[in-house]
N, C-alpha and C positions, 0 to 999 in steps of 0.2 A: 692337788698335792696331798700325799698321804704320809703319815708318820712312820718312819722306819726305826724299829726298836734297836737295830744294830748300829744306828748312827744317831746318838742323842741330839745332834745339831739339827736333825730333820724337823724338830718341833719349832726351831727358829725360823724355818721356812714358812710354816703356818703363821707364826706371829708377824713375820715380815710382810706377808701378803696383806694381813689386816691393817698393819701400820701404813703400808703403801696406799691402800684404798682410802683410809681416813685422810691422809695427807693430800691425796689427789683431790678429794672433795673440798678440803680447806683452801688449797691453792686456787682451784678454779672458781670457787665461790668469791674469793677476793678479786680474781681477774674479772668476773662478771660485774662486780660492783664498780671496779675501776672503769670498765668499759661504759657502764651506765653514766658515770660522771663525765667521761670524755664526750659522750653523745649529747649531754645536756649542758655543755659549757656555755651555751648561748642563753641560758635561763636568766630571767630578770633578777633573781635573787640567788645569792651564793651563801651556803651555810658552811662556814669555816669549821665550826665545831664538829659537824658530821664528817668533813674531810679528814680532820685530825683523828677522829675516832677510827675511821677506816684505816688510816696510816698506822695507828697503834695496833690494830688487828693484823695488818700485813707484817709488821715487825714481829709480832708474836708467832705467826705462822712460819716466818723465816727462821726464827730461833729454834722452834721445834724441828724444822727440817734439817737445820745444821746439826742438831743433836742426833737426829735419826741417821744422818749420813755418817757421823762419827761412830755411832753404835754399829751400823752395818759393816763398816770397815773393820772394826774390832772383832766382830763375829767371824768375818772371813779369815782374819789372821789367826784367831784361836782355832777355827775349824781346820786350817792348814796344819797347825801344830798337832791337833788331834789325829789328822790323817797320817802324819808322819810316824805316829806311834802305833798305828793299827794297820800296818801293811799286810797284804795277803802273803800266802806262803811263797809265791814267786817274786815277792819284793815289790809288787805294784800296789797302787791305791785301789781299793774296792770300787766297783762301778757305782754302788749306791752312794758312796761319798762323793764321787764325781758329780752325780746328779744334784746332791745337796749343795755342793760348791757352786755349780752352775746356776742354780736357782737363787742362791744368796747373791751371786755376782749380778744376776739380772735385776733383782730388786734394788741392789745398791746403785746400779746405773740408772734405774728409774727414779730413785730418790734424788740422785744428782741432777737429773733432768728437771724434776720438780723444784729443786733448789734454785736452778737457773731461772725458771719461770717465776719463782717467788721474788728473786732479785729484780727481774723485769717489772713485776707488779709494783714493787716499792718505788722504783725509779719513775715509772709512769705516773704513780700517784703523787709523788713529790713534784713532778713536772706540772701536774694539774693544779696543785696547791699554789705553786709559784705563779702559774698563769692566772689563777683566780686573784691573787694579790695584785698582779700587774693590771688586770682588767679593772679592779676597784680603783687603783691609783689613777688609771687613765680616765675613768669616769669622774673622779674627784677633780682631776685637772681640767676636764671639759666643763664641769660645773663652775669651777673657779673662773675660767675664761668667760663663760656666759655671764656670771655675776659681775665681773670686771667691766664687760661691755655695757651691761645695764647701768652700772654706776657711772660710767662715762657719759651715757645718754642722759642720766639724771643730772650729772654735773653740768652738761651743756644747757639743759633746761633751766637749772638754777642760775647759771651765768646770765642767760637771757633775761630772767626775771630781775636779777640784781642790776643789770644795765638799765632796764626799763625803770626800775625804782630810782636808780641814781639820777636818771634824767629828770625825774619829777622833784627831786630834793631841792635844787635851787629855786624852782618856782614855788614850792611849798614854803621855803624859808622867806622868800620875798613877800608872799601873800600873808604869812603869819606876822612878819615884821610890820607891814603897813596896816595890819588890822588892830595893832595895839593902840592904846590910848595916848601913846607918846606922839602920835601923828594926828593932826587935826586938819581936815580940809574945810576951808571956808568957802561956802557957796557964793557969798556976796562978792568977795574979792577974787575968788577962783584960785587961791593959793594954798600951799601946804604950810602948816605951822608945826614946828618941832618943839616938844616940851624941854625945858631946861633940866629936867630930871632924867633925861634919856641915858645919862651915864650909869644910872642904877642898873639898867638892863645889862650893860656890858660888864659891870663889876660882878654881878651875880653869875652871869653866864661863864665868865672866865674862871671864877672861883669853883663853880661846879665842874667845869671841864678839867681843870687842874687836879681837883680832888679825885675825879673818876680815873684819869690817866695814872695818877700815883697809886691808887688802889689796885688797878689792873696789873701794873708793873710789880707791885709787892706780891700779889697772889701768884704771878708767873714765877717769881724767884722762889717762893715757898714750894711750889710744885717741883722745881728742879732740884732743890735741896732734899 
């Protein structure tokens, strides 16, 4: 495209071409980055900060595209007004202005196409961000289920240990009780003799058990309050 000095808007054609080229590179650069994210969604690690930075750039590109589209529309409107004031002697619009208008219209349509592509980039990127969150949530849920199953397995093992221990408690109590000096076995007569002070054991045992139960109940109430 060349600048036509008879049509001052011809320079806008040159500027529009440069703007379209820069916007095209920006939009397709975002598209390439989004496609890279889509192809690597099965990666073991997801960097949400990088995804949000890419989304921020996509929003900026859409913002500049929207502004460019508005500007192109405004240029076409003003060029039309200019053409209506510079009619040829036969009352028609000069051919050079027709060419300028056609080029501006072409670049405007191209910008609108890039704008749609930019919207698609944003939507695809937001979809990937949402998918990444869902994948992380699913992984957390799977890990929680695995931990719960492991805890259930540990609970079963502890229950087995507790039952085995409970089975030995009565025997331990009996062995401990008869090993005290309150019981004396006479080899000569082959009989057991019980000390008349045996009540001391029960008095102390009941006192300690009562004190322990009272203390535990008091501590439990304190935690609730």
